[in-house]
N, C-alpha and C positions, 0 to 999 in steps of 0.2 A: 557852283560845283554838280555835276553829274554823280550821283549816289545810286543809279538805278542798276550798274553791273553786281550780276550774281556772284559772290565768292562765298556763299554759305559752304562751309564742309572743306574749305582748301586752309594752307597755312602758309602765311607769307613771311618772310624774312627781310627786313629793313635793315639795314646798316645805317648808323647816324640818324638814327630815329629819335633821339631824344631832342632833336630841336631842328627848326629851320625847315627846309624841304622835305627831309624825312619824316618828319613828325607830321607835317601836312599830308603825305603820301600814307601814313600810316593810318592816319584818320579816316582818308576815304576808303581805304581797304575794309577797314572795321565797319565803317557804314555800310559796306556792301557784305557784311556776315563773314569775315574772314577773320582767323585767330592770327593776330599778330605779334609775332616775334622781333623784340628791337635788340639788335647789336650794337653796342656802342660801349666807347670808351669812358664816355660819360654817364653820370648816374641817369636812372630813369625820371623825368620831369614828372611833379607831382600832379595828380588827378589824370593821369594818361593810363587808361585799363587796359593795357598789354596782357596779352597770353600769357607772355615769358619776356623777361627783360635779362639779358645777359652783359656781363662786361667783357667785351672782345676786341682784342688789339690786330685790326685787318692786317697789318705788316706783318704779324707773327703766325706763320704758317700752322704750328701746335694749337694756338689760339684759336683759330679757323676751324680745325678740324675737331677741336674738343667742343667748339660752338654746334657743329653739326650735329655731333653726337648726343650733345644735350638738347638739340631741339627736336630731334628725332625721338628720344627717349620720354619727353614731355609731352611731346604734341602729336607724335606719331608718323609724322610726312611733311614734306616740303614742295610746295606747290609754285611758289613764286619768288624769285629772289630780285630785290632793289637793292642796287648798290648807290647808296646816296652819300656815305662816310667822304668826307674830302676836308681838305684846308685852303685857303687861298696863297697860304707861304709869305715867305719874304718877299718886299717889293722893293727890286733895285736893278741897276743894269747887270748885264750877263759877266760884265767883266768886275764887277764887284759881290759877286755871288761864291758864297763858299760851299765846297763839295758837301759839307754837312746840311746847310740848307736846301741844295738842289735835291739831296736825297731823301731829305725828309717828306718832300712835296710827292717826289714820284712816288717813293714808297707808299704812303698814305692813298693818293689818289688814282694809281696805276697800279702797283702792285697789289693792294688790298683788293681790287676789283678782280684781279685774275686769281688770286688766291680763293675768293668767295665763288667765283664761277667755277674754280678748278675743283672745289670739295663739294660743291651741291649739284652740279651736272650729273655726276653718276646716280645720282637718286632721280634727279627728274628723269632720265632716260631709262631707270627700273619702274618707275610708273609709266611711262611711255607718253608724256606729255608734261607741260609747264612753261612759265613765262619769266624771263629776266629782261629788267630794265634797268639799263646804266645810265647813270648822272654824269653827262659830259658838259661843254659849255661853249659857246660861242667863237671864246678864246682859242679852242682846239682847232676852231677852222680859218681863224684871223690870224692869229698870234697878237696878245697884248704888249708892246714895250713895258719893259720894267717887271713883267711876269713871263719870262721865260720858261721857268719851271711849271709852275701852273697850264701855262699854254700848252707845254710839249706833254703834261702828264694827260691834259685831257684830249689832246689829238690822239695819245695813244690809246685811251679809253674809246675813241670812234674808232681806231682801226681794231683793235679787239674785240669790239660790237661786232664789226664786219665779218672778222674771220671765223669769229664764232657762231655767228648768224648761220652763215654758209655751210662750217661743218656740220649745224645740225638741222639743215633744212628739209630733208626728208623724213624727219621726226615729227613730232607735235609740239615740239619747244622751240619758242620763238624768242629772240633775241635782239632788242632796239635801244636805242638809246635817245636821251632828251639833250639839247644843245640850247640851254636858257642864254639870254644875254643876262642884265642886272636883274635880279630878284631880290625884292625886299625880305631878306633875311639877316641875322646877326652875322653871317658871314662879312657882309658888306663892311662891319666895322675893323675887319683886319685889314682894307685898303685907305689909303692917306684920301683927304676931302678931294686934293686934286686929281689923283686917279679915279675918283667915282666920278666927278665932275666930267673926268674925260670921257669915260665910258658911257655915262647918261646922255651926253650930247650926241652919240653914234644913234641911238634909238630913235626912230621916225615917229613911233607912236606918242612919244614924249613922255614916257614915264617907265618905271621900273615894271616887272611882274611881278605878279602877286604869287604867293606860295599855293594859293586855291588854285590857279590857274594850271601850273605846274604838276598840282596832285592830280586833276581831272585828264590831264594827258596821260600821266601814268598809269591812271585807273583803266582805260582803254587799252593802253598797251599790255597791263596785265590781265586784261579779260580774254575770254574765247572770243570775241567779235575782233579782236587782231588774229586773224588767222592767216591772211597772206603777206603780210609784211615781216619781214625778218632781217637782220643785217643792215636796219635803216638807221637814220639820224633824223631824227623830228626836231626841227628849229622851234624854238619859243623865244621868239628875239625881238618882238614888234617892229619887224621890218629890218630889222638891221643885217640879217642875212642874205648874203648875194649870191651865195651857190650850194 
C-alpha cells in the first residue's frame, strides 16, 4: 500500500468507516497525516484512532447536515469526502423484490452519496479545492442478476460522479469513483454462497481484491496528484471490466 501521499493538515470524511473498504481507506488517509472523521450508522471500531466519529444516517438529510456542522465545529474544515457506506441488500429476482427492499438499497447506496456530496460540496467550493471519492461497483456497469437494486444504485453512483465531476471541473475539486469487483470484506457475507461463486468466476485474475488495494487507489484519487482526472470511473475488477 502506498502511504507516501501527504495529507497533513487535511480533514477527510469517510462514510462507512466502521468496517470494510471505508475502514481501509481511513487507515491509508491517516497514514498520510489526515485527520479522519468517520460517519457511520455503526459504532466506531475499537482501536481505530479517528479524529472524530459520528453516528450518521446517510439517508437522512438532517442527519447529514448535522454531521457536516459537527465536523466543521470539531475539525475546522473538510477537504476530502469518501462515500463508502453501502449495502448489498436483498438478493432476489426483480419480480420477487418488494418496494421497501428496493428503496432501502437505493436510499443508502445512491441517495446517501447524493446527500453527502450536496452538503459537503459548498464547503469545498468555499475553500477552492477538494477531493471526492465515491465507491461504485462493477455491478453498476454490467448489472448482476438477482441484484437489480444494488446494480441500479451503483450505476447511479457512476452517473452522479460523472455529472458532479463535470459541474466542478473548472475548480480544483476532483470527483471520481472506484468500481471494484468482489473485495474480501464482510459485505460479501450478505451474498449467498452461490452468488459469491458466480461473481468470483468472472474475475480473470482469479481472486477477490483486497481492501488495501482499493484503499491505495482511493488515496491517489484523494491526493493532489490526481489533478487532471475528474468524473471518471476507475475499475478495480481483476480484469473483469470490459468497458
